[in-house]
C-alpha positions in Angstrom: 54.7 87.2 194.3 56.7 85.9 197.2 54.7 86.8 200.3 57.2 85.4 202.7 59.6 88.3 202.2 57.2 90.8 203.6 57.5 92.4 207.1 54.4 94.6 206.7 51.0 93.4 205.5 50.2 96.8 204.0 53.3 96.7 201.7 52.2 93.2 200.6 48.7 94.5 199.9 50.0 97.5 198.0 52.2 95.5 195.8 49.6 92.9 195.1 47.0 95.6 194.2 49.6 97.2 191.9 50.3 93.9 190.1 46.5 93.4 189.7 46.2 96.9 188.2 48.9 96.2 185.7 47.1 93.0 184.6 43.8 95.0 184.4 42.2 92.5 186.8 41.5 94.4 190.1 42.2 97.8 191.6 41.9 99.2 195.1 38.3 100.3 194.6 37.2 96.8 193.4 39.0 95.1 196.3 37.3 97.5 198.7 33.9 96.5 197.2 34.7 92.8 197.4 35.7 92.9 201.1 32.9 95.2 202.1 34.8 98.5 203.1 34.7 102.0 201.7 37.4 103.0 199.2 38.4 105.9 201.5 39.1 103.4 204.3 41.1 101.2 202.0 43.1 104.3 200.9 43.8 105.1 204.6 45.0 101.4 205.1 47.4 101.7 202.2 48.8 105.0 203.5 49.4 103.4 206.9 46.8 105.5 209.0 44.3 102.7 209.4 44.4 98.9 209.8 42.3 96.1 208.3 40.6 93.8 210.8 41.5 90.1 210.8 38.2 89.4 209.1 38.8 92.0 206.4 42.3 90.6 205.9 41.0 87.1 205.4 38.7 88.4 202.7 41.6 90.1 200.9 43.7 86.9 201.1 40.9 84.8 199.7 41.2 87.0 196.5 45.0 86.5 196.3 45.1 82.8 195.1 47.4 81.7 197.9 48.7 78.3 199.0 47.7 77.2 202.5 51.0 78.1 204.1 51.1 81.5 202.3 47.6 82.2 203.7 48.7 81.2 207.2 51.8 83.4 207.0 49.8 86.5 206.0 47.3 86.1 208.9 50.1 86.1 211.5 51.8 88.9 209.6 48.7 91.1 210.2 48.6 90.1 213.8 52.3 90.9 214.3 51.8 94.3 212.7 48.8 95.1 214.8 50.2 93.8 218.1 49.8 96.3 220.9 52.8 95.3 223.0 56.4 94.2 222.4 55.7 90.8 224.0 52.7 90.1 221.8 54.6 91.3 218.7 57.5 89.0 219.6 55.0 86.1 220.1 53.5 86.6 216.6 57.0 87.0 215.1 57.8 83.7 216.5 54.9 82.2 214.8 56.0 83.7 211.5 59.5 82.1 212.0 57.8 78.7 212.6 55.9 79.0 209.4 59.1 80.0 207.5 60.8 76.9 209.0 57.9 74.7 207.8 58.1 76.3 204.4 61.7 75.3 204.1 61.0 71.7 205.1 58.0 71.7 202.7 60.2 72.9 199.8 62.7 70.2 200.5 60.1 67.5 200.7 58.2 68.6 197.5 61.4 69.3 195.6 60.0 72.5 194.0 56.5 71.3 193.3 53.9 73.9 194.0 50.4 73.4 195.5 47.4 73.8 193.3 46.2 77.3 192.6 42.6 78.1 193.3 41.8 78.2 189.6 43.1 74.6 189.3 41.3 73.5 192.4 38.0 74.9 191.1 38.4 72.6 188.1 39.8 69.6 190.0 36.9 69.7 192.5 34.2 70.3 189.9 33.7 66.6 189.5 34.8 63.3 191.2 36.2 62.1 187.9 39.3 64.3 188.0 40.4 62.7 191.3 39.4 59.2 190.1 41.3 59.4 186.9 44.4 60.8 188.8 44.3 57.8 191.1 43.6 55.4 188.3 46.8 56.6 186.6 48.7 55.3 189.8 47.6 51.7 189.1 49.8 49.2 187.2 52.4 51.7 186.2 50.2 54.2 184.5 47.3 54.3 182.0 46.8 55.4 178.5 43.9 57.3 177.0 42.2 54.2 175.8 42.3 52.5 179.2 40.9 55.6 180.9 38.1 56.0 178.3 37.2 52.3 178.7 37.4 52.2 182.5 35.2 55.3 183.1 33.0 54.8 180.0 33.7 58.3 178.7 34.6 59.6 175.2 38.4 59.5 174.3 38.1 63.3 173.8 36.9 63.7 177.4 39.7 61.4 178.7 42.2 63.5 176.7 40.9 66.7 178.2 41.0 65.4 181.8 44.6 64.0 181.4 45.7 67.2 179.8 44.5 69.2 182.8 46.0 66.8 185.3 49.3 67.0 183.5 49.3 70.8 183.2 49.2 71.2 186.9 51.4 68.3 187.9 48.8 65.9 189.2 49.8 63.4 186.5 52.9 63.0 184.4 53.0 61.8 180.8 55.4 59.0 180.1 55.2 58.1 176.4 51.6 57.3 175.8 50.9 56.5 179.4 50.0 58.9 182.3 51.4 58.2 185.8 50.6 59.8 189.2 52.4 63.1 189.7 53.9 64.7 192.8 51.6 67.7 193.0 50.1 68.5 196.4 46.3 68.8 196.5 45.5 69.2 200.2 43.0 71.9 201.1 42.1 73.1 204.6 39.0 71.9 206.2 37.2 75.3 206.0 37.8 75.6 202.2 34.7 75.7 200.0 36.4 73.1 197.8 36.2 70.5 200.7 32.4 70.8 200.6 32.5 70.2 196.8 34.8 67.2 197.4 32.3 65.7 199.9 29.4 66.3 197.5 31.2 64.8 194.5 32.0 61.5 196.1 28.7 61.1 197.9 26.8 61.6 194.6 29.2 59.0 193.2 28.3 56.6 196.0 24.6 57.1 195.4 25.0 56.4 191.7 26.9 53.2 192.5 24.2 51.7 194.8 22.5 49.8 192.0 25.7 48.0 191.0 27.2 47.4 194.5 29.0 44.0 194.6 29.2 41.6 197.7 32.8 42.7 198.3 31.8 46.4 198.6 30.0 48.0 201.6 27.1 50.5 202.1 25.8 51.2 205.6 23.1 53.6 206.9 21.9 53.5 210.5 19.9 56.4 212.0 20.0 55.9 215.8 19.0 57.5 219.1 22.0 57.6 221.5 23.4 59.6 224.5 25.7 62.6 224.0 28.5 60.6 225.7 28.1 57.7 223.3 28.1 60.1 220.4 31.5 61.2 221.4 32.7 57.6 221.9 31.5 56.5 218.5 33.1 59.5 216.9 36.5 58.7 218.5 36.3 55.1 217.2 35.5 56.3 213.7 38.4 58.8 213.8 40.7 56.0 214.8 39.3 53.8 212.0 39.9 56.6 209.4 43.5 57.0 210.7 44.2 53.3 210.4 42.7 53.2 206.9 44.8 56.1 205.7 48.0 54.4 207.0 47.1 51.2 205.2 46.4 53.1 202.0 49.7 54.9 202.2 51.6 51.5 202.1 49.3 49.7 199.7 50.1 48.9 196.1 47.9 50.8 193.7 45.6 48.2 192.0 42.2 49.7 192.2 40.4 53.1 192.9 38.1 53.0 195.9 36.2 55.6 198.0 35.7 55.7 201.7 32.8 58.1 202.6 31.9 58.4 206.3 29.2 60.7 207.7 28.3 60.7 211.4 26.1 63.7 212.3 23.3 65.0 214.5 20.2 64.6 212.4 18.0 67.0 214.4 19.7 70.4 213.8 
């Protein structure tokens, strides 16, 4: 379903529900229940006599298995449709045009590769090992099942299952008996529930590695009492450090898989 061709969010919603009904997955009544509205109200929305709120539309879009840019487009589409003045409508239409422009640039850059679906994301972020194996396959021109099994100390059957999944969604590419890093995009927005899972996965991995930390690795924990101004100052320095680390990693030859976990938070919440 190409959401970028729609001018009216109701038409998009109607077509999506029709497609769900054909696949016997969802119908208007089920969608209504999931987003917390009465079926009569949903019927009025589909007929064009009522509008969804921004919050209700976000809930619908969460059900639609959208990429980040599709999600953003549909939010502005609702705002453009609901705008109460010509100037406001024009403003939101301008935002839609900006998104369409970014989409074209993204298509050129990714050369046809799609972002992960929510179904694939739910598997990928279920454990740290999917991300780790993917990055491991970027090292030394690729890795075979035996190398993956030995490195992560997992059965060959599990290594095969992981690489099969990574290959199926473009995160890795099979070249002979080796698996190499694919071009698939795995970015998720900061408010996504998968981000929380991602943080948990790698922090649990860090805890499990404490007993085997070598002298070249680093673990640091320091509760402290500081001023609000210095909290902001330290945060800025950490953000700068993260940006510098990311730039170094982008240009670095893939020889090893490492993890950088940073937490800086107010403990007395």
